[in-house]
N, C-alpha and C positions, 0 to 999 in steps of 0.2 A: 308627615310621616319618617320624611330623610333625616330632620335632626333627632326623634327620637330612636329610633333604631338602632344606631351604635349604641347609643348609650347602655340602651337595653341586653347587649349582644355583652357590655364589655363588665356588667353585674354581676356579682356572685351570690350566691345563695344560702350561707350556709345552716347547716341545722345539725340537732344532735347526734351523735353514729359514734361508728369505732372503726377500727382497722383491726385487721389480722394478718401482721406479720408471720415469716416465716418461723419464728422460734415457736409460736405456739399461742403467745399471750396479746391477751385481748388489750389495745388503747383505744381509750375512751375520750371523744373530743366531740369535735366539728366535722362536718363531710358537706364540702360544697356538693350540693341539689340541682343534679345537670339531667339533660338531657339522655336517651337511653345510647342514641352516638355517641356522647361524650363520654357518659361514663362505661365504655364501649372500651377504650382507652388510653381512660387516666380517672385518678381518685385524688383529688382534690383534700386534706386534713389540714386540722391544726387542731393544738392539743386545749387552748382556749381561744376567748376573742378576740385577747389583742397577741394573739401567737402569731409566730410566721406561718404560711402555708409552703405545705410543703408535699410535692406532688410525686405520684406512685405510678407505675404501669403496670400492667398484669401479671411480669415475670418480678416483680420485689413485695408484694403483698400473695397471701392465699386469698384473702377478699377483705370483703366491706359491707359497710349499712349504713340504714337509718335507724334511732331507733322505736320503736313500733312501726315502721316501713319496712322498706325493698331493702334486700339484701342480696351480696354480688359473691361470686367466688370465681378465681381465678383459674380457667383450664385451658385447656390445649385443643385448640379446635381440628377436625380431622379434615384430611387435605394434603396434599403433596407437601407445601412447602407449611414448615413450623411455626405456630403461629396463635400466641396465648389472646383469652382477651375476658375481659368481665360478663361475664353471663351472671344477668339477675334467677333468684332461685323459683322456679315455681314451685318442685314439690321434691322431697329429698325423700328417701327409702332405700329400699334395696335394688329398684329404681327410679331414675332422678331427673327431670324434667327441666332446662332451663331457658331461658327466651334471650335474644338480642334483636337492635334494629339494626342496621345496613348503616351506610352510608348516602344508599338510594332510597332510607325511609321504606325501607320493606322489612316485616320481624322474618327469624329464623328461630325454629325451635328445635332442640340439640334434648336427644335423650343417653340414659347410658348408663352400667350398674352403679351401685353406689355415689359417693362420691369422688374416687379415685379411677374407674373406669375409663375404655375411651367411647368417645362421645361420636353419636351417629346423627347426622342433619335428617332431619322429618321432611319430605318433599312429599309437594300435593301439585302437578303439575297437570297446563289446561296446553291440549295441542289444537292448531286447527287441520282440519279434514275436508277430504270432496268425497261429499255422498251422494246418489241417488236418490232425489224426492220423486214420489211416484205422483202424489198429489199434481206436482205441477209439469212434471213429465222434464225435468232438467236438472244438472248438479247442481248443488247447491255448497258453500262454506259451512261449517260447523265446527262446535268448540266439544272435542272429545276430551275427558280427565279422566286421568291415572294418577293410583294411589301405592306410589312405591314405598312411602313411609308405612303403611300396613304392615308387609312381610316382615320388616325390623321390629317392630311393634310385636309383634307372635312371636320372633326368637328372643325377645330380649325378655317375655311376658312367659315363657312357654309351659313353665313350672306350677301357671294357673289356670286350668281350664275354665276356672269361671268367668275368664277376661275376654276367651280369645272368639267369643261370640259377639262382641260391643266391636274389637276390634274389626271385624270383617267390615261393617259399617261405616264406619268410623272415617268423618272429615275432619279436617286439621284447623279448628275452633279450640282456642286457648278452655273454654268453660267443657269441654268432652275432653279433653285431655285431660285439665286435672279430674276430672271425675276419673278417670279411666286408671290413670295411677296411686289414686286414693285408694282404690278397691283393691289396685294389685297390691299396695304394699300393705292394704291390710288381709288380704291373702294371703301370703306368704310372711309377714311376718310377725304375724301374735299379736304380743305385747310388747313389740320392741316401737318404742316414740317414734314417730314419721310427723315430716313437718308439709301441710298443703300451704301455699299461699290464699289469705283471706281472696273469699272469691266476693265480685265488685260489687254493690249496692246501689241503689238506684238512688241520684245528687238532682235537687233541685234548688236552681238559684234564681233568683230576678235580676233583674237589668233595665238601667235607661238609655233614655238614645234620646239623642236630636243632632242638629242637620239641616240641611236645605233639602229639595225636592223641585223639580221643574218637570213639565209634559209637554205633551203637542199632540197632537191630531187633524183631523184636515174634515170639512165642514162640506157637502153637497150642494152643490146648486148649479142650475140649467144645466145638472151632468156632465158636471165640472170638481173635480174635486179641490177643494182650497184649504193650505195649509193657515194653523192657527201654531202658535208655539207661545207659552205661557213665560213668564219674567221667572229667574226664581225667590220659592219663598220657603220660610222656616217650616220645619217641621220637628215632631218631637212625638215620645211617648216612651210608656212598659213593656217589659217582657215577660216571661220566664222561660228559662234554661231546662231541658232533663237529660239527663245521662244515666237510661234503662243501664240494668246492671246485665243486660241479656244482650246489649250494644256491644262493638267495637268500641276501643275508648278510644278510636279516632273519631266517633260520629256520637253526635245528639241531636236533640229535637229543639225547636224553639217555636213560641206562640206569642208573637206582639200585638199592641195595639197605639199606631201609628196616626195622629191627628194631621191633613194637610189642608189646603187651600191654593186654588187657581184659581188665576182669571188670564180671559183670552177676551186680545181684542183687534179687529183689523179689517180697513177698507180694501175691496176690491172693484174693479170695470169690467163688465162681462158684456159680450153683448147678447140683444136683449132677444127675446124665443117671442116676441110681439112684432118685432117689425127688421125687417131683414139689413135695415142698414144702419138701424137704431143702437144706442149702449143705455145700460145702467147700473147704479151704480149698488152696490152688496158692502155697505153695514152690520159686521157679524160681531157678537159678545156675549160670552161663554163665561157663569161666573159659578163657582163653588167649592163646597166644603165635604171633608171627605173622611169616615174613619179606615184607615188599611189594618187589618186582620190576617197578617199573612205567617201561614202555618210552614216553617221551613225545618230542613235537614241540613246538616251543615258536617262537613267531612274537613279534619285540622291534621294539617301535611307534618310538622313538626311538633319536638315535646322539650324545644330550648326556648330561650327568653323572648325569642322573634316568634310566632307564632301562624303562618298563612295560613287561610283555608277560606275553604269554598261554601256556599250552600246555594240551596233550590228549594222550590219549593209551589206550593198556592196561596192566592191570596185575596179576600174577600172585601169587598170594600163597600161600605155603608155610605150613600152620599146623600147631601142635605145642605140648606141653602142653597138651592138648584137654579138658575135661570137661564134659558140660552133663546136667543132670539135674530133673525136678521131684517135689517131693515133697507128696502130694496126703492130706492130714491128713479123717477124716470123721468125725465124733458116733458115738460107738458100734461103728465098725468101725478103730478105729488108722487107722497111715502105710501109706504104699506111695510107694515111687520107683522111678520110670520114667527110664530113662536114653537122653537124645537123641546118637545118633551122630554124629559132625561130621564135614565131608571135611577132608581133607587137600591138597588145591587148591583156590584158589577162584579166578574172575576176575572182570574187572573195567572197566566204561570211567570214567575221569579227567578232572579238568577242573582246573587253576589260574590264578589271576592274582598278579603279584607288580609288583613292581620291581626292579631293577639297579643297584646302585651301582657305578660303578668306580673303583676305587684306582691306576689310573697300570697302568701293566706289569708290577706284582704278581700284580693277580687284582683280584677284584668280588666284592660283599656282595649277597646276593640275602635277601631277603623276599618270604616266599608264601601263601596259603592256596588250600588246594587238597582235593576233595569227593569220593570214591570212592562208587561204588554195587554190591553186590552180591546179585546174588540171592537164596542161599541158603547158611548155614555150615552145613546137615546132609543126611546124606545122603535121608533124606526131604524132599520136596521143601517139605509145607506144614508143617513141624516148623519152623525158624528161617530167616525172611522178610522179607526186607523191609528190611536190612541195607544201611546208609549210613552212611561214617565221614569227619570232618573232620579235615585238618592245619592246625597254621598253624606254620611253618618259615623260620627261619634258616639262610642256608648259606653257603658260599666258596667259589668255583670259581679256582680257580689257573692265572695266566696271561692272558694279554691274547686 
């Protein structure tokens, strides 16, 4: 990870595009495809593949864009300090809508009249307040949501009564904003051409994964919980990643199938319940193979060349080729074997953290650490308990 990340950060990803100089002439060539945080402050352009790269700040261009993709305009941001930024265009018309992502990875929406009027920051705010709860008879902390952006939109679109009812119950979500601006511009624009960014469509991608898996659990013997730990074993599998159109663009869902195999073996000397002074030896052996089926929800923090992510979900495990036994040896009494009946299906919550490294339009590489917890591997709830497993995985997801 340490070796790959700096190289990925240094990469450029030029795609066919254009810039709009103050003269108004469109210059076509290639524009570096970067994260929203970076596009906000800088545009990197070259006329052709072998030409030198020129960097432009928002004060130097009217805007830029990618052929068949996102477009940006240089706009003055509201506030006490005069600051310009390249804002992604979401809708243009008598009322226009823009998006940017700040340095702290938070999205900010701006709206204003036409393409040259002053912009307003659209704000939706959650505030922690203390209220008295009659059901439990005491005060509790709760969140109260306020919607300052609604009054700004109502004023901006005051000449179209048709959309005012929608603004009253509006949430600050991109798809709802796009629908509102489209309806308003059609209401007041008549036959005037307007622009609305294409609605996101669902995407399905396939992935392959491989790595190592190690787990541990406890076996109960003579009312004592004895620890068991398996060695690292290979794991591999496949998965699908789904980005529904109605999801936030940083969210995705994934379903995977992973094969794991584990072997536990340990010996203990414990007091014998049959004798106050005697000891007995416990030789514990547990072997199983399992197909894990995790269903995960992923949140990706950034959209740059290195993209950290967190994911969490639920996992079902189908256990097969299973065997668990405890061999008890007592002096003068010999040995006896007790088999532990193992479950065929287990469930577990799962959390993971990793990074994704895009490889252009071909796909992306993932490096991830994942932890899961199981209640019990045995039919008897107190036999094989406190189980948890750690996976270190590398994967490749095909497609952008």
